[in-house]
N, C-alpha and C positions, 0 to 999 in steps of 0.2 A: 551500644555503650561500651567504650574501651574500659577493660580492667587491668588493674595494676597490682602487684603486691605491695607497694608502698606509694603514697602521695606525700610530699613534702611541700608544705605551703610556706614560702619564705625562703630567699637564696642569700640570706645574710649568713655570717659565719658559722652558725650553728645549723641552719639549713642545708647550706652547701657540704658541710663536713658530714651530715646525716646521709644525703644523697650518694656522696662518694664512699662512704662506709657500705651503704647498700650493695652498691657494685660488687665489693668484694665476697658477698655472699651470693653473687649471680643472680640477683633479684631485678625484676622489671620495675623501674622508679620513674615516677613523674616529678619533677622540681618545678614549682610554679612561683614566679615572683611578679609583684605587682609593679615595681619601679626600676630598679637596678640591681645588678648582680653585686654581691659585696656588701650591700645594706648600709646601715648608718656606721658600722663599723670600719667601712672604707672610706664612704663619701663625706660624711661629716660627723665622726666619731673618732675612734682610736687612731687609724692611720693619718688622718687629717691633721688633728690636733698635735699628734706627736711629731709630725712634721714641722709644724709650727714651732713646737718647743725646741727641736734640734737647731731650726735656724735662729730661734731667738738666744739660745745658748751659744751659738757661733758668734752672733754679734756681740754678746756681752763679752764673751772671751776676747774677741777683737778690739773691743774698746778698751780693755785691761791692758791688752799688749801695746796699744798705741801710746797710753799713757807712760808705760815704761820706757818707751824710746822716744818719748817728747814729740809725738806725731799728732798733726791735728785730725780729729774725728770726720771722716766723710759722712755724707748724708745716706739715709737708707730708704731705698724705693721700695713703697709698699706694693706696687704693682709688680715688681720683679719678685718679691718675696711670695706673692700670693700666687703668682704664675708658676713658682718652683712647688709650692703645695699642691697646686691642681695637677702639676705633671706627676708627682708622687702618686697623687689618687688614681690618675688615668693609667699609670703603668700597672698598679695592682689590678684594676679592674679589666684592663685588657687582658692581662696574664689569666685571670679566671674564666674570661669569655673564650680567649683562644684555647684553654684547657678543655672547655665544654665542646667547642667546635671540633677540636681535633678527637674528642672522643667518639664523634659520630663517623670516624673513619678507623676504627679501633675495633678489637674484639668486644667491646662494650656497645657497640652502635645499635645492636637490636634489644638493649636493656634500658638505657637512659633516654628519656625525652625532657625537654625544657620548654615551657610556654610562659610568655608574658601575658598578666592577665590579673584580674582580681578573682581570688577564689572564696567561696562561701560554702559551708558544710550543710547540705540538705538534710541529710541523714547520717548514722554513724558509719556509713560506707560511702555514700554519694557525695561527691563535690561537684558544684557548678562554677564553672570559668568564665568571665564575662570579658570580652575584647571588645571595647566600643559598643556597636549595638549588637553584635554576635555573642551567643550563649552555647555553652555545651556542658554537658554532664559527664563526668567519668565515675568509675567505681574503683574503690580501694580496699583491699583486705585490711591493711592498716594506714593510718595517717599520723604524721608528725607536723605540729604546729610550731612555727618558728618565724613568726611575724614580728619579732623584736619590739622596740619601745620608741618613744618620741620624748622630746623634752616637756618636763611638767608646767603647765601654764597656771599662774596665779590669777584668777578672774579678776582681782582688785588691781592689777598693775596693768599700764595701758601698751601692752605687747603688740607692736606692730612690726616686729622683724627689721625696722629701719634704724630707730633710735633706741628704742627698748627691744632688746633681742634676746633671743635663746641661742644654743649652739649652732641651731640650723641658720639663723639670721646673720650670725657673725662673719659666716663664710663670704657673705656678698657685700661687705664693706669695701669702699674704694681707696681708703687712706687710713693710717694711724690716727685715731681719734687723739686730740689734745689731752682728754681727761674721760674717764671711765668709772662706773660704780659697779660692782659685781655682788649680786643679792645671793648669798650661799656660800659659806666658808668651808664645804666639804671638799672632796678630792678634786673634782672637776673646776669648781670656783678656783680653788687655790692653784691649779694648774695654768688657769687662764691668767690669773693674776702674775704668775711668774712669767708667763710668755709675754704679755704686753709690757710688763715692767723692765724685762730683759732687753726688748729693743730700744729702750730709752727714749721712746718718743712719746709714751703716754703716762700721764699722772693717774695711778690707780688707787681706787678707794674700795675696801673690801668690808662688807656688813656681816659681823658674827654676832650671833644673839648670845653667845656664851662668852665666857672670860678668855677663852683661847680657840684659835682655828682648830681644825681636824680633832674633834671631841674624842674620838675612838682610839687616838693614837697616844703614845707614851709622851710624857711631858718633856723628857730629853730629846725627843725627836722634833716636838712641835717647836721648842725654844730655839733650835738652829733655823728652821724654816722661817718662824716669825722674824727672827733678828735678820735673815738675809732680805726677806721682804722689805722690811723697813729701812734696811740701808739702800734699797734700790728705789726707795722713794715711796713705798705702798702705805697708805693710811689705813689702819686696820680699825674698824668701828667696832670695839669690844662691848660686850654687855649691852646691845643695842637692839632696838626693834623697829622696824621700818613701819612709820604710821601712814604715810602716803606717798605716792608718787605722780608726778604730772609732767606732761610735755608741754613747755611754755616757750614760745618764740623759737621753736626748732632745737631746744635744748631740753635736758631731763633735770627736774628740780625733785627732790625728795628729802623728807623729813623723817629724823630719827629720834626715838623716845629712850633714854638711857635708864638704867635700874635705879638710878636716884630722883627718877621722875623728871629730869630737865630734858629738853627738847632742843634740836638744832636742825638748820635748814642748809642743804648744800645743791650747788649747781654744777652739772656737768655736760660734756657734750653727747657720752652714750652712757647705755646701761645695759648689763648683761645678766640675765636671771638663770641661775644655776641651782635649782632647787629638788633635783632629782628627775627620774623619768618615769613613765606611764607605760603600760603594755599596751600595744597596738591589738585589741581584741574586738572592737566595736564591728558589729554586723559580719563577725567571723563564722557564726553559725546560727542556725534556726534554734528557737527555744527548745525544740522536742528533742534536739541531740542530747541535751541534759548536762553539760559540761560545768562542773563546780567551780566557782571563782571566789577568792577571797579579796580582803582590800588591796593585797600586795601583787595579786596575778591569780594565774591559773592555778588551782589546788592540783597537785601532783604527789605520787608516792614513788620515788625512785624514778622519776621522769614520766611515770604512767598516770593519766587522769583518771578520774573515777569511771569514765567509759573504756572498757578494756582494750578496744582497738585504736584508741587515740592517745598520743603521747604529747607533751608539750616541753619545749627546751629553750634554753637562753633567757632573755629578757621577759619572757612571757610569765615566767614562774617568779617565785618570791625568794629563789636562791641568790648566789652572788651574780651580779650583772657585770662580766668581764667576758672580753672576745675569747679568751682560752677556756673559760668555764662553759661558754655556750657551745665551743665545738666539742668539749669533752663529753658535755651532755647529750650533743647530737649523735656522736659516735656510739655512746653508750646505750642510747634509747634502740637504736638499730639492733645493737649486739643483744639486747634483751628481746626484741621481736623475733629475729632469726636465729639466735644462737644462746649462748650462755656465756655472760661476761666472766673473765678471769677472776675479777674481785668486784665488790660493791663500789659504788660510786661514793666517794667521800670528799670533804671539801677542806680536811685538817692540813693537808699538804699542798694547797692551792698556792703557787708563787704569784706575788702581785708586785707591782711598781708604780710609784707615784712620780709623775714628772714634774718636780719641783726644783728648788735650788738649796742644796745639792739634790740629786735623785734619791728616792728612798725605795728599798727593795725589801720584801718580807716574805716569810713562810711560816705556817703555823701560828702558834699564839704568841702575842706580845705580852708585856706585864700588866697591862690595863685587862686584858681579857682573862689572863691567869687568875688575877684577884678576883675578878667577878664570879669565876667557877670556884672559888674557893681552894685553889691549889696551891700547895706549898711547893716551892723550886729553888734551885740555885740559879743565879745569873751571873755571868762574866760580861764586862765592858771594856773594850780596847779601842782607844782613840787612834785615828788615823796617823797622829804624829809619830807613833811607834812604828808605822809600816813603811819600809823602804821605796815601794812603787809610789805611794802617795807622796813622799817627799821629793822623789825624783820628778813627779810631775808638778811640782810647787804648788800643791794644794792640799792641805791637810786637815782640811774641815771635814768632819764626820766620825763616824764610829762603827764598831761592830758589836752587837749584842746577842749573846746566847743563852737561852733558856733550857734547863734540863730538870728533870724530876729530882726531888729531894731524897735521893737514896743511892744504893750503891750502884745501882744499874746506869743511873744518869741518862735515861733516854731523852732524846731531843724533843722538847716541846714546842720550839720555835726559835727563829732569828730574824733580827732585824739588821740591816746595814744602810747607814747613811752616809752618802759620798760618792766620789768617782766610781765608776765601774761597778756600782752597787747591784745592778741587775745580773751581772756576770758572776756574782760570788755566791749565789744561794742555792744553784742547783744541785750541788752534792749533798747539802743539808736536807733539801726536800726529799731526794731518794731515800737517805736515812730515815726521815719521818714516815714515810710511805711504807718502809719495811720494819718500823718499829724497832728500829736500831738503838744503842747507845752510842756513845761518842768515841769509843776507842778505835773504831775503824778510821777515823779522821786523825788520830794524833801523830801516827808515824808515815802518813802518805808524804810522798816526795812533791812537793808543790813547785811550779816552776818560779823562779827567782829573777827579777823582783816581781811580785804579783800581790794584788789585794788578797787573793784566796791565802796567802801566808798568815795574814792576821786571823782568820778562822781557826787555822792549825795552832796559833798562840792561845787562842780562846780555850781551845780543848785541852791544850796541855796545862793550862792554868788550872782548869777544873780537876785535873788528875794529879795536880801538884808538881810537875816537872816543867815548868815554863822558863823559858829564857829570861823574860821580865818578872820580877817578883812585885806582887801589888803592894806590899810593904814600903818598897823603895821608889815606886813610881806612883804615888799617890796622887789623884787627879787626873791621871792619863790611863791608868788602868784600875779594874776593881774587880773583886771576886766576892760575892756575898751570898746568903742564904735568906730566903724570905720564908717566915713561918709563923703562922698565925698572927699574920698583920704586922710582924716587926722584922726588920733587917738586921742580919748579923754578919760581920765580916767573918770569912772564911780563913782560918789560919792553917798552914801547912808546917 
């Protein structure tokens, strides 16, 4: 029986990152993958959907430019768009595979092995690998489980991945549907609503059981996203409950019940079910291994399961299901096994981005979460219309919002940026949050001009009472307030 210092099961973002980090410790590693290197994060997840989003945003901007020059809009080829998405996916997969292949001819050649097959834990150290009719068993001093997740199925819905689809089936469509309903108004559902409405070929309906989409987000963020969706023709079914869904004559019929008791029936070409994901843990280990599982995934303490030699990372756990978080957890688990991490794994400074219209990036707490935690804070909001770069791009929709502690230290609690270049504007603040620093470090930085990050600097200066623009003079575009004991107060300087 071959022995390894570490066996990683799953070659998605978290598993791949774990295996590569283990090589840094000069450990003998076996990486096992059932399907494809890169996992859902590449094939039908983050990379794929974000490529769709980029192409959709391009198409929407192109249509807008054509109207400016009074040029007739050309047709969009679904086949060509889909081919471009698949090209992007294959580029990433090929690079990951090439990387591992080249490692075989490097100083790491005697450390890393890669096997395609289905893995199952027989004991706390023994793993069975099945490839077709062949089986082999290997021994691992330590094991990292990184088998990812898959779309959640609702048993009452007729999901066939052709007419009623999840994110897996949607990749196999052959043309833009003329109409589509999306079940679920969370991040993924809203991203797909943005994508398909952006191409201008699909009438999108979005089912939202609450009174607004993205219930975890602040109202000012949601207001912009909802307004843009509806301006793009999206019908948001607010305060509605899906009563039933059926496939009739090759189309999808669904019935909604609203909070006032009324009901309404709709007929569309396709349906997309986006109601979360579930961990891939079925038949992953024998019962005697004894790994504890909760309703949300494998129970873990700082990536370690209740079995001391076994760790779980990525979508298998109840933590945040994001590619960057999964990679962070994979690397951190290895550092716990073979070394000592420089710092404890924390999630407060995780940067996120929602690919909507416009894009929304954030780090740390938003106002909704700060209020839930009972935190008093100061908050400054600055609209894009005050930022030269946004004006130059001829798109001033959006804002920057910065939250700090309600004391003299003004340590950064979080930031949200809504608008163009949102994702590139948050990293400096993420670093300051991780360092538990206040805002003065940002006040006098020399930012490139013109840039969106100049808006962050203006937010900081506003909190310090030395801003270029004074809130009292530009009400409606900028504000600086204190939230204390459930009440907002304007901050006067």
